C-alpha positions in Angstrom: 13.4 -3.5 0.0 13.0 -0.3 -2.0 11.1 2.8 -1.1 7.4 3.2 -1.8 6.7 4.9 -5.1 3.6 6.8 -6.3 3.4 6.0 -10.0 0.9 8.7 -10.7 0.5 8.0 -14.4 -0.7 4.6 -13.5 -2.6 5.5 -10.3 -0.5 3.0 -8.4 1.6 2.9 -5.3 4.3 0.2 -5.5 7.2 -1.1 -3.5 9.9 -3.6 -4.4 11.1 -6.4 -2.1 13.8 -9.0 -2.6 12.5 -12.6 -2.4 14.4 -15.7 -1.2 16.0 -16.1 -4.6 17.4 -12.6 -4.7 14.8 -11.4 -7.3 13.1 -8.1 -6.8 9.3 -8.5 -6.6 6.6 -5.9 -6.2 3.7 -5.2 -3.9 1.3 -2.7 -5.3 -2.0 -0.8 -4.7 -4.1 0.5 -7.5 -6.0 3.7 -6.5 -8.4 6.3 -7.7 -7.6 9.9 -6.8 -10.3 12.3 -5.5 -8.6 15.5 -4.3 -6.5 14.5 -1.2 -8.1 11.1 -0.9 -6.7 7.9 -2.5 -9.4 5.3 -2.9 -7.5 2.0 -2.5 -9.1 -0.3 -5.1 -6.8 -3.3 -5.1 -3.7 -4.4 -3.2 -1.6 -7.3 -4.5 1.7 -9.0 -3.7 3.7 -10.9 -6.2 3.0 -14.6 -5.5 6.7 -15.2 -4.5 6.2 -12.6 -1.6 3.0 -14.1 -0.2 3.4 -15.1 3.4 6.5 -13.1 3.9 5.0 -10.0 5.5 5.8 -7.8 2.5 2.1 -6.7 2.1 2.0 -5.7 5.7 5.3 -3.7 5.3 3.9 -2.1 2.1 0.6 -1.0 3.9 2.6 0.5 6.7 4.8 2.4 4.2 1.7 3.5 2.3 0.0 4.7 5.5 3.1 6.6 6.6 3.3 8.2 3.1 -0.3 9.2 3.3 0.2 10.8 6.7 3.3 12.7 5.5 1.6 13.9 2.4 -1.6 14.8 4.3 -3.6 12.3 2.2 -6.6 10.2 3.3 -7.0 6.6 2.3 -10.4 5.2 1.5 -9.9 1.4 1.4 -12.2 -0.6 -0.9 -9.9 -3.6 -1.2 -10.7 -6.2 1.4 -7.0 -6.5 2.4 -6.6 -2.8 2.9 -9.9 -2.6 4.9 -8.8 -5.4 7.2 -5.2 -4.0 7.6 -6.4 -0.5 8.5 -8.9 -2.0 11.0 -6.0 -3.9 12.6 -3.9 -0.8 12.8 -5.9 1.9 14.7 -2.7 4.0 14.9 -3.5 5.0 11.4 -7.1 5.9 11.9 -6.3 9.6 11.3 -5.6 8.9 7.6 -8.8 6.8 6.9 -11.4 8.7 4.9 
């Protein structure tokens, strides 16, 4: 697993994970920026990572990043909405 990256030029957070075959695959979230808020438009895991918990690990890293950077997340993607509802410990970062 690699660290979460904010690819600002693409308005995308991404994180790499190694799959069963030793290949590095990516989980990403596209976002729109509004001041200190990141509107999470879409979260997607590479098909090889689905069912491995990589998206959950990614969302936790994204939420911790948002907290550390004093950002708010406004989820629009159904996965991000559901994940944040299941993790009330991050309610302080939800816009």
